[in-house]
C-alpha positions in Angstrom: 5.8 6.1 0.2 9.1 6.6 -1.5 9.5 8.6 -4.6 12.0 8.1 -7.5 13.1 9.5 -10.7 11.5 8.0 -13.8 15.0 8.0 -15.4 17.2 6.8 -12.6 20.9 6.6 -13.1 22.9 3.4 -12.8 24.6 4.8 -9.6 21.1 5.6 -8.0 19.9 2.1 -8.8 22.9 0.5 -7.2 23.4 2.7 -4.1 20.1 4.4 -3.2 18.4 3.4 0.0 15.3 5.4 -0.5 12.6 2.8 -1.1 15.1 0.0 -1.0 14.5 -3.2 0.8 18.2 -3.2 2.1 17.3 -1.4 5.4 14.8 -4.2 6.2 17.0 -7.2 5.4 20.6 -6.1 5.9 20.9 -7.9 9.3 19.8 -11.2 7.8 22.1 -10.8 4.9 25.0 -9.8 7.1 24.4 -12.8 9.3 24.5 -15.1 6.3 27.7 -13.6 5.1 29.4 -13.9 8.5 28.2 -17.5 8.6 29.8 -18.1 5.2 33.1 -16.6 6.4 33.0 -18.9 9.4 32.3 -22.0 7.2 35.1 -21.1 4.8 37.5 -20.6 7.6 36.6 -24.0 9.1 36.9 -25.7 5.7 40.3 -24.1 5.2 41.7 -25.0 8.6 39.9 -28.2 9.3 39.5 -29.7 5.9 39.3 -33.2 7.2 35.9 -32.4 8.6 34.4 -32.4 5.1 31.7 -29.8 6.0 30.7 -29.3 2.4 27.3 -30.7 1.4 25.9 -32.0 -1.9 24.4 -29.0 -3.8 21.9 -30.9 -5.8 19.1 -31.0 -3.1 19.7 -27.3 -2.4 19.4 -26.6 -6.1 16.0 -28.2 -6.3 14.9 -26.4 -3.1 16.1 -23.1 -4.5 14.1 -23.6 -7.7 11.0 -24.5 -5.8 11.4 -21.6 -3.4 11.9 -19.1 -6.3 8.6 -20.4 -7.9 6.6 -19.9 -4.6 8.2 -16.5 -3.9 7.3 -15.4 -7.4 3.7 -16.6 -6.9 3.4 -15.0 -3.5 4.8 -11.7 -4.8 2.5 -11.7 -7.8 -0.5 -12.1 -5.5 0.9 -9.3 -3.2 1.5 -7.0 -6.2 -2.0 -7.6 -7.5 -3.4 -6.5 -4.2 -1.2 -3.4 -4.4 -2.4 -2.6 -7.9 -6.1 -3.3 -7.1 -5.7 -0.8 -4.2 -4.1 1.8 -6.5 -6.9 1.4 -9.1 -9.5 1.8 -6.5 -8.0 5.1 -5.2 -7.6 6.2 -8.8 -11.3 5.5 -9.3 -12.0 7.5 -6.2 -10.3 10.6 -7.4 -12.0 10.2 -10.8 -15.4 10.0 -9.1 -14.7 13.0 -6.9 -14.0 15.1 -10.1 -17.3 13.9 -11.5 -19.1 14.9 -8.4 -17.5 18.3 -8.4 -18.6 18.8 -12.1 -22.2 17.5 -11.4 -22.5 19.8 -8.4 -21.9 22.8 -10.6 -23.9 21.6 -13.6 -26.9 19.9 -11.9 -27.3 22.2 -8.9 -26.4 25.6 -10.2 -28.4 27.5 -7.7 -26.7 26.1 -4.7 -25.4 29.0 -2.5 -21.6 29.2 -2.3 -21.6 28.4 1.4 -23.8 25.3 1.0 -21.7 24.2 -2.0 -18.6 24.6 0.2 -20.1 22.3 2.9 -20.9 19.6 0.2 -17.4 19.8 -1.1 -15.7 19.8 2.3 -17.7 16.7 3.2 -16.3 14.9 0.2 -12.8 15.9 1.1 -13.5 14.6 4.7 -14.6 11.3 3.2 -11.1 10.8 1.5 -9.2 11.5 4.7 -11.7 9.4 6.7 -11.1 6.5 4.4 -7.3 6.9 4.6 -7.4 6.7 8.4 -10.1 3.9 8.4 -7.8 1.7 6.3 -4.8 2.5 8.5 -6.7 2.2 11.8 -5.5 5.7 12.8 -7.4 8.6 14.4 -9.1 10.9 11.9 -10.2 13.6 14.4 -7.6 16.1 13.4 -8.5 15.9 9.7 -12.3 15.8 10.2 -12.1 18.9 12.5 -10.8 20.9 9.5 -13.5 19.8 7.1 -16.7 19.2 9.1 -18.7 21.3 11.5 -18.4 20.5 15.2 -21.7 18.7 15.5 -21.3 16.7 12.4 -17.7 15.8 13.3 -18.6 14.4 16.6 -21.4 12.4 15.0 -19.0 11.0 12.4 -16.3 10.2 15.0 -18.9 8.2 17.0 -19.8 6.0 13.9 -18.3 2.6 13.7 -17.5 3.1 10.0 -16.7 6.8 9.6 -16.2 7.1 5.8 -19.4 5.1 5.3 -21.3 7.5 7.6 -19.9 10.5 5.9 -21.0 9.1 2.6 -24.5 8.5 3.8 -24.7 12.0 5.1 -23.4 13.3 1.8 -26.1 11.5 -0.1 -28.8 13.0 2.2 -27.3 16.5 1.6 -27.3 16.1 -2.2 -30.9 14.9 -2.1 -32.0 17.9 0.0 -30.3 20.3 -2.3 -31.8 18.7 -5.4 -35.3 18.8 -4.0 -34.8 22.4 -2.9 -33.9 23.4 -6.4 -36.5 21.1 -8.2 -33.8 19.2 -10.0 -34.8 16.5 -12.4 -34.8 13.1 -10.6 -32.6 11.8 -13.4 -29.9 14.2 -12.5 -30.1 13.3 -8.9 -29.9 9.6 -10.0 -26.6 10.5 -11.7 -25.2 12.0 -8.6 -26.3 9.0 -6.5 -24.6 6.7 -9.0 -21.3 8.5 -8.3 -21.8 8.2 -4.6 -22.4 4.5 -5.2 -19.0 4.3 -6.9 -17.4 5.8 -3.8 -19.1 3.2 -1.6 -17.8 0.6 -4.0 -14.3 1.9 -3.6 -14.6 1.9 0.1 -15.8 -1.7 0.1 -13.1 -2.8 -2.3 -10.4 -1.3 -0.1 -11.9 -2.9 3.0 -11.8 -6.2 1.3 -8.1 -5.9 0.5 -7.3 -4.6 4.0 -9.3 -7.2 5.7 -8.3 -10.3 3.7 -4.5 -10.9 4.0 -2.6 -13.7 2.4 -3.1 -16.8 4.6 -0.6 -16.8 7.5 0.3 -20.5 7.1 1.5 -19.8 3.6 3.6 -16.8 4.7 5.1 -18.7 7.6 6.1 -21.6 5.4 7.9 -19.2 3.0 9.7 -17.3 5.8 11.0 -20.5 7.3 12.1 -22.1 4.0 13.9 -18.9 3.0 15.8 -18.9 6.2 16.7 -22.6 6.1 17.8 -22.2 2.5 20.1 -19.3 3.1 21.5 -21.0 6.3 22.4 -24.1 4.2 23.9 -22.2 1.3 27.5 -21.8 2.6 27.8 -25.5 3.4 26.9 -26.4 -0.2 29.0 -23.8 -1.9 32.2 -23.8 0.2 34.0 -26.7 -1.6 33.3 -25.2 -5.0 33.7 -21.4 -4.4 36.3 -21.2 -1.6 36.7 -17.6 -0.3 34.2 -16.4 -2.9 31.5 -18.2 -0.9 30.6 -15.1 1.2 30.2 -13.0 -1.9 28.0 -15.4 -3.8 25.9 -16.3 -0.7 25.5 -12.6 0.1 24.0 -12.0 -3.4 21.7 -15.0 -3.1 20.6 -14.1 0.4 19.9 -10.5 -0.7 17.8 -11.9 -3.5 15.7 -14.4 -1.4 15.5 -12.3 1.7 14.6 -9.2 -0.4 11.8 -10.9 -2.3 10.4 -12.3 0.8 10.4 -8.9 2.6 9.1 -7.1 -0.4 6.0 -9.4 -0.5 5.5 -8.6 3.2 5.6 -4.9 2.4 3.2 -4.6 -0.6 0.8 -7.2 0.8 -0.8 -4.4 2.8 -0.8 -1.5 0.4 -2.4 0.9 2.9 0.4 1.0 5.4 3.2 3.5 6.1 6.1 1.5 4.8 8.2 3.0 1.9 6.7 0.8 -0.8 3.0 1.3 0.3 0.7 3.6 -1.5 1.0 7.3 -0.9 -2.5 7.8 0.4 -1.7 11.3 1.7 -0.8 12.4 -1.8 -4.0 10.9 -3.2 -6.1 12.7 -0.6 -4.3 16.0 -1.4 -5.0 15.5 -5.1 -8.7 14.9 -4.5 -8.7 17.9 -2.1 -7.1 20.2 -4.6 -9.3 19.1 -7.5 -12.6 19.4 -5.5 -11.8 22.9 -4.3 -10.5 24.2 -7.5 -13.2 22.8 -9.7 -16.0 24.1 -7.5 -14.2 27.4 -6.5 -14.6 26.5 -2.8 -12.5 28.0 -0.1 -10.0 25.9 1.9 -10.8 25.9 5.6 -8.6 27.9 7.9 
């Protein structure tokens, strides 16, 4: 995930590559510009060929394409924002659980409280790896005991398994201290919110935008940018490569940006910074409960 200043300068907006879509699309834009140069050269030296095309059909095509790209990117951004909202809800719920652990279970020994908190931290890292289909063994080895870690790694849904074990541990601690069932119900409600967050993220990760729609947009964008020089050469002359380059950057950029943010849990520059969210939850849980960080 890229980071940027909240008050960027004009120069940084124009020339920065951090988080920009340029590294993804520059080859396509360059190809379109070189094609435009070739079309202009042919038009200048072989004018009798009349390679220019009527721009009216391409104008209608561009308008339609812009509408569909805008719709697709709106849907992709909504997925990105829903994912961000869910991770924000997770951090909020973690803070509530830390507060409730201290307030509702005050007689919990420090070592046992540390195990509860470490298990919650393990859940955040397990969910991150679960959504990215990566191996969580390294993270879980820091936060869980050896036996529990092996059990969780063998589970088909590791974050869900950790959450289930967390619920059992809270219930055991509440019964041992004779806590009011209403207080235990409040803790269980927060654990239910974490389960809701996990299910919501799995829904986003497992339900991509239909491939046929994406394929249609990809093909149409490439056809449109390929035809641009032939329609503009008679009007723009040697300015055609410049104008076509700007238009190609716009359409290829919007198309590629939609691809990036459609899956907000990935590792691309514009995806969500899940490592930072996990670090925030980790810091909050440990500091609020005064629990030690594992060595």
